[in-house]
N, C-alpha and C positions, 0 to 999 in steps of 0.2 A: 491160476489163482492170482488175484491182485489184492493187496492190502493197503490200508491207509489209517493213520491215527489222526483224529481231530480233537481239539480242545473244547468240546461241548459235551453236555450231558447226553446220555444214551437216548432219552426220550426226544430231545430236540433234534438229534441226528436222525433218528428214525422218522420223525415227522417230515424233516426236510428231504430225506431220501425218498419217502413215499410220495411226497408232493411232486418231486422231479420225475419219478417214474410214471405217475399218472399223467403229468403234463406231456410226457414223451409218448403217450398213447400205448403204454404197457398195460397188459391185462394181469391183474394179480391172481395167481393160482394157489398161493399158500402164504399164510403169514401167522406169526406168533409175536405180536407187538410186545415189547420193543426190541426183540432179539433176532428176529428172522423175517425175511420177506423173499418170496420167489415170484418172478413175473415171466410172462411170454412177451417177447418183443420182436419186431420186424415182420417181414412178409415172406411167404413161401416163394415169391418171385424175386426176392432180394438177391443181389449179386455182389454186395460189399459186406465187410464184417459188421458194419453198422446196420445195414438194412436186411440182412439174412435173418430168417426166423430162428429164434433161439430161446432158451430158457436161461434167465440170469437169476442167480441166488445170492443173497446178501445175509451175512451173519454178523451181528453186532455184539461186542464184548465190552463191558465196563473196564476202564483202565485208569484207575486213580480218579482224577477230575475230568478225564477225557473218555474217548470211545475209540476202540479199534474195530475197523470194519474189514471183513474179508469177503471178497466176491468171487464168484466163479460162473462161467457160462458154458453151455453146451448147445450144439445145433439141435433144432427140433427134428424129430424123426421124420416128419412129412417132408421137410426140406431135403434131408439126406436121401430119402426114398425117391423123391422126384428127380434129384440129380443122378442117382444111380440108374433108375429106369430110363431116363432120357439118354444117358450115355450108352446104355445097352442097346436101346433102339437105334441110336445114331450109328453104332458099330454095325448092327445088322443091316440097316438100309445102305450104309456106305459099302459094305461087302457085296450086297446084292447089286448095287449100281456098278461096282468094279467088275463083278462077274458078267453082267450083261454087256459091259463095254468090251471086255476081253473076248467074249463069245461072238459079238457082232464084228469085231476086228477079224476074228478067225473066219467068219462067214464071208467077209469082204475078200480076204486073201485067198481062201480055198474055193469059194463059190459053191460050197456044199451046205445044205440046210443044217442048222444047229439048234440048240435048245431055244435060243431067243431070236432066231432069224425070222420067225413069223411076225415079229414086230415091224420089220421092214415092209411087209406086205399088208399091214393093217390099213383099214379104210380104203382098200382098193389100190393103194400105191404099191409099186414094185420097183425093184432096181437097187443097185448098191449105193446110190446117192442117199437114199433114205436111211439105209443101214449106217452109212458114214455119219450122217447127222445125229442119229440116235446114239451111236457109239460115242461121239464127242460130247453129246449132252449128258450121257450117264457118267462119263469121265469127270465132267465139270461138277456134277452133283456129288460124286464120290469125294472129290477134292474139297468141295464146300462142306460136306458133312465131316470130313476128317479135320478140317480147320475148326469147325464148330465144336467138335469133340475135344480138341486140344484146348480151346478156350474154356470149355466147361470144366475140364480137369484143372486148369490154372485157377479158375474162380474158386472151385471147391478147395484146393490146397490153400490159396490165399485166405479165404474165409476161415478155414479151420485153424490156420496158424494165428490169425488175428481175431479170433472169436471173442476175446475179452475186451475189445475196443469200446463197446458200449458201456460195459461195467466200469472200465477205467474212466471214461468220460463222466459217468454219473457220480463217481466218487470224487472227481476233481471239482465238481460243482459245490461240494460241501465245504463249509468254511474250515 
C-alpha cells in the first residue's frame, strides 16, 4: 500500500488521477467518484512491475483542505496463471529432455536398446553418432529451459515485490 497527501480538494485530485489513469491506457473496472477508482493496467505479457497486468485501486479521503490518497495493487489472475502454467510446462519439458539425454547416453555407453534409443534410428539413420547428437541436443534444451525457468521465477518475484510501482508513479504525478 502506498499513500500520499496532496493540498487539493478531493474532486480535483480525483479528476487529475482519473485523467492520468485514462492517459496511461488503464481500463476502469470500478469507481465511486470522488472517493474510489479501480483500474486494470498492463499486459499479460508484461515482465516488469510497470508493464505486468495488474489491478490498481485508489481510495481518496478528505483531509482538512487536502486529500489523502491510498493506493494498492495486485497482479491480475491471468498474469499469475500464465506464469505458473508456463513454469510448470518448462519443468516438465526440461525433465523430459534431461531424461532423454540420460537415456541416450546410457544407450551409447551400453549399446543396448533403451526407452529413447529409437530416436537414433528415426528416418532411416542408425548408429551411435546420431544418438550422441540427440543426447547433446536434449541436454542443451534442458539447460535452456532451466535458465528460462529461473528467469521466469526472477521476473515473477521482482514483479510481485515491486507491484505498486505504477500506483506510486501515478500518485507522484499529482500536485
